[in-house]
ZAMARGU-4260 file (C-alpha; in steps of 0.2 Angstrom, whole numbers, plus 5000, padded with zeros to 4 digits):
<rodrens>
0) 5101/5026/4971 | 5107/5039/4984 | 5115/5033/5000 | 5104/5045/5010 | 5089/5034/5005
5) 5097/5019/5014 | 5100/5030/5029 | 5082/5035/5029 | 5076/5017/5028 | 5088/5012/5042
10) 5082/5027/5053 | 5064/5022/5050 | 5067/5004/5054 | 5076/5008/5071 | 5062/5021/5076
15) 5048/5009/5071 | 5056/4994/5081 | 5059/5005/5096 | 5041/5012/5096 | 5034/4995/5092
20) 5043/4987/5107 | 5037/5000/5119 | 5019/4998/5113 | 5020/4979/5115 | 5027/4980/5132
25) 5013/4992/5137 | 5000/4980/5131 | 4995/4989/5115 | 4998/4976/5102 | 4986/4984/5090
30) 4995/5001/5090 | 5012/4992/5088 | 5005/4983/5073 | 4999/4999/5065 | 5015/5007/5069
35) 5025/4994/5060 | 5012/4994/5045 | 5014/5013/5044 | 5033/5011/5043 | 5032/4998/5030
40) 5021/5009/5019 | 5032/5024/5021 | 5047/5014/5015 | 5038/5007/5001 | 5032/5024/4995
45) 5050/5029/4995 | 5056/5014/4985 | 5042/5013/4972 | 5050/5026/4960 | 5066/5016/4960
50) 5058/5000/4956 | 5048/5008/4942 | 5064/5015/4935 | 5072/4998/4936 | 5058/4990/4926
55) 5059/5004/4913 | 5078/5001/4912 | 5076/4982/4910 | 5062/4986/4897 | 5073/4997/4887
60) 5088/4985/4888 | 5078/4971/4880 | 5069/4984/4869 | 5051/4977/4873
</rodrens>
């Protein structure tokens, strides 16, 4: 795993938290929730290939 992925995830987390707080204080809780959900989905899309690679490595390790 590359270190840039960790920095990308941290940047998305900071950006989503700031936008979410601004939206919550302006009375738009629904948009804040959708912003948080979009950030979560974005990060999951980045991580899924690494999880798949992990399972393939474990599968080949135990030769299943």
